[in-house]
N, C-alpha and C positions, 0 to 999 in steps of 0.2 A: 525538515525542521533545522534551522540554522543555529539556534541557540544551544549552548551546552548547559544542560540542566544541573551539572555538577554532582549528580547522584551516583555516578558509576563508581563502584569501589575500586581501590587500587589493585586488588588481586584479579579483577576481571576488567581488562581494558575495554574502553568504549569502542565505538565503531566510527569509521570515517563518515562524516555527515554527507559526503558526496555520493556514497553508495546508495542510500535510499532515494536520493534525487535521481540517480541514474535509473534505478528500477522503476521509479514513478514515470520517467520518460517513456520507457518501453510500455508500461501499463497504459499510459495515456494514448499512445499510438494504437495499441490493440483495442482500447475502448472506443476510440474514434472510428476505427474500422467497424467495430461491432455496432455502433450507433448508426453508421451509414447502412449496414446490412439490415438492421432492424427497421429503419425508416423507409427503405426502398421496398420492403415487403416481399420482393421476389425471392429472397434467400433467407426466409425466416429460420429454417433449420440450421443454416450456417451461423446465423446470429445467436441462436440458442446454444449451439455447440461452442462457439467462441466465448460467450459469456460464462458458460460452464467451466471452460478451461481457465479463464481468468479467476473465477471463484475458487477453483482448486489451487491456483497459485497463491491466492490470498490465504487460503486455509494452510498451505505449506508455510507461509511466512508467519501466520498467527500461531501455529502449533509448534513448528520447529524453531522459530525465531528468525530474525532477519539475517543473522550470520550464516544460516544454513539454507537460505532461499537461493534458488538458481540464479536470480539476477545478482545477488550479492557475490556468488562464486564467479560469475562472469565479470563483474566489476573488479574483483580482486585479481583475477588472472589476466584479463585483457586490457583493463583501463588504468587501474591504480599504478602499475609499474611505470606508466608513461607520464605520471603526474608527480608534482612535488608532494612531500608528505603533508598531511593535513595540519593546520595550525593548532587545532584542538580536536578532541574526540567527543562523541556524545553517547549518552546512555542509550542502549538498544531497546529499553522497555517502551518508550513512546512510539517508535516506528513499528515495533512488534504489535502493540495495541492498535495502531493505525491499520495494520493488515487485518486484524479482527473486524474493525469497522468496515473495511472494504468487503470482507467476506459477508458481513451482515447485509450490506446494501445490495450486493450482487445476488446473494442467496435469497433475499426477500423478493427481488425482482424476478428471479427464476421461478420461485415458488408461486408467486401470483400469476405469472405467465402460464404455468402448468395448470393452475386452477381456473383459467379462462379469462384472465385480464391481459389482453394483448398489449396494451399501452405500458404495462409494467416493465417490459423488457427494455424499450428505448429509454424510459425514465430512469431506470436503475443504471443503465450504461451511461446516461448523461450525467447523473449525479456523481458516479464514480469517476467519470472523465474530468469533471470540474475539480474534484479533489486531487486527482493525479496531476493534472495540469498545473494547479497552484503549487504543488510540491516541486514538480520538475523544473518549472520556469522561474518561480519566485522564491523557492525554498520555504514556502509556508505550508506546513503539514497540518491539515484540519484534524486528522485523527490524533496526532501528537498533542495538539492544543486541547482536544477533548480529554485526552489522558491526563494532562497536567491539571486541567480544571477539576476533574474527578478526584485526583489525588489531593489537591489543595482543599477541596470541600469535604474530604474524608469519606467519600462514597466508596473508593477503592484504595487499597494500600499500594504504596510504591513497590514496584518490582525492580528496583535498581539492580542493574547487571543481569537482567533476565536474558536468557538466550534467545 
């Protein structure tokens, strides 16, 4: 998400908007590998294990917050020191919600696969890949946009400054 929602309180600084894009890039690569493994069929177990690992990373981001996600730590330690400071910070709540959306998509795919729907695995990986690709390449976070839509419609309350 490239826009600053302006809802991060002054006491809790926002996050560098490049950090979720960095993480989405790693996730997109992993999902593309998973999609390849799932579609070739020769390594279905590897595809399941990789999608499970991705789902667990989504769970980490959704429950602990994007600031505590391993990709966020990697970004802060290895990438951000080499870049100019961000021009603005963004509220961490939408990217954290996006992690929950990723968890839902991959979790449903894994569940349906275990229940005997073999096509669920590559479909879930493909859907999650599209979202991660859009975020990493174009800065368009589908989960963040869904969060903002749900907040504006009053379905959920804003978690401004959420961890």
